[in-house]
C-alpha positions as CSV (number, residue, x, y, z in Angstrom):
1,M,73.8,-43.0,-17.9
2,E,74.7,-42.0,-21.4
3,F,74.2,-38.4,-22.7
4,S,71.5,-39.7,-25.0
5,E,69.5,-41.4,-22.2
6,F,67.0,-39.7,-19.9
7,E,65.4,-40.8,-16.6
8,F,61.6,-40.7,-16.2
9,S,59.0,-41.5,-13.6
10,L,55.5,-42.6,-14.6
11,P,52.5,-41.1,-12.8
12,K,51.0,-44.5,-12.0
13,G,53.4,-47.1,-13.1
14,L,53.2,-50.4,-15.0
15,V,51.8,-53.2,-12.8
16,D,53.3,-56.6,-13.6
17,S,51.6,-60.0,-13.4
18,E,52.8,-60.4,-9.8
19,G,51.5,-57.0,-8.6
20,G,54.8,-55.2,-8.7
21,V,54.7,-51.6,-9.9
22,H,57.4,-50.2,-12.2
23,R,57.5,-46.4,-12.3
24,Y,61.1,-45.4,-13.0
25,G,62.8,-45.9,-16.3
26,M,65.2,-44.7,-18.9
27,M,64.5,-43.5,-22.5
28,R,67.1,-42.9,-25.1
29,L,66.9,-40.5,-28.0
30,A,65.3,-41.8,-31.2
31,T,67.4,-42.6,-34.2
32,G,66.9,-43.1,-37.9
33,K,66.9,-46.8,-37.4
34,D,63.9,-46.4,-35.2
35,E,62.0,-44.9,-38.1
36,I,63.0,-47.8,-40.3
37,V,61.9,-50.4,-37.8
38,I,58.5,-48.7,-37.5
39,Q,58.0,-48.6,-41.2
40,K,58.8,-52.3,-41.5
41,D,56.6,-53.4,-38.6
42,R,53.8,-55.6,-39.9
43,I,51.4,-54.7,-37.1
44,V,52.0,-51.0,-37.6
45,R,51.2,-51.4,-41.3
46,E,47.9,-53.2,-40.4
47,D,47.0,-50.8,-37.5
48,P,48.8,-47.4,-37.6
49,A,47.6,-46.7,-34.1
50,Y,50.0,-49.3,-32.8
51,K,52.9,-47.2,-33.9
52,I,53.2,-45.4,-30.6
53,L,53.8,-48.7,-28.8
54,V,56.5,-49.8,-31.2
55,V,58.3,-46.5,-31.0
56,L,58.2,-46.5,-27.2
57,S,59.3,-50.1,-27.0
58,N,62.4,-49.2,-29.1
59,V,63.5,-46.2,-27.1
60,I,62.7,-47.2,-23.5
61,T,65.8,-49.0,-22.4
62,R,64.5,-49.9,-18.9
63,L,61.3,-49.7,-17.0
64,G,61.7,-50.6,-13.3
65,S,63.3,-54.0,-13.2
66,V,62.1,-54.7,-16.8
67,S,65.0,-54.5,-19.3
68,L,63.1,-55.9,-22.3
69,V,60.3,-53.5,-23.0
70,T,57.9,-54.8,-25.8
71,P,54.8,-53.3,-27.4
72,K,52.8,-56.1,-25.8
73,L,54.1,-55.0,-22.4
74,L,53.3,-51.4,-23.0
75,E,49.7,-52.3,-23.9
76,E,49.2,-52.8,-20.1
77,L,50.1,-49.2,-19.3
78,F,47.5,-46.9,-17.7
79,L,46.4,-44.2,-20.2
80,I,47.9,-41.5,-18.1
81,D,51.3,-43.2,-18.3
82,L,51.1,-43.7,-22.0
83,I,50.3,-40.0,-22.5
84,Y,53.2,-39.1,-20.2
85,L,55.6,-41.3,-22.2
86,Q,54.4,-39.7,-25.5
87,E,55.0,-36.2,-24.1
88,F,58.4,-37.2,-22.6
89,F,59.5,-38.7,-26.0
90,N,58.5,-35.5,-27.8
91,R,60.3,-33.3,-25.2
92,I,63.6,-35.1,-25.3
93,N,63.7,-35.5,-29.0
94,Q,62.9,-31.8,-29.7
95,E,65.2,-30.5,-27.0
96,D,68.0,-29.6,-29.4
97,G,65.8,-28.1,-32.1
98,G,64.9,-31.4,-33.6
99,V,61.6,-32.0,-35.2
100,L,60.7,-35.5,-34.2
101,S,57.2,-35.8,-32.8
102,M,55.4,-39.0,-31.8
103,G,52.4,-37.7,-33.7
104,E,54.5,-37.4,-36.9
105,L,56.2,-40.8,-36.6
C-alpha cells in the first residue's frame, strides 16, 4: 500500500452480476489531474450530479476483486455505500489540512 492510498470497507458492498459482494477497497488521494478529468467529462457537463461517480471512479483503485472501477459500475452502489465513499473521500483529502471536498468538486 502506498502512503497516498487508504483502505475502506463499505457498509453493504457492491453486488456484481453474479451475486458476489465487494466490500473492501482502496482509495488514493485526489490530484489536480482528477479535477481536470472531471471538468473535461462530457457526461458531467451535461449532468453535474454525475460528478461524484466520475471522481470516485478515478480515485478508487480497487473494490473487492474489481480493479477497473467505472462510473457505470458505481451507479449500482447502494445509497448508504455511495454516501460512505463521499465521506471517506472528504476525510482522506482533508486529513493534512487540505480543502478538497466532494461537494466542491
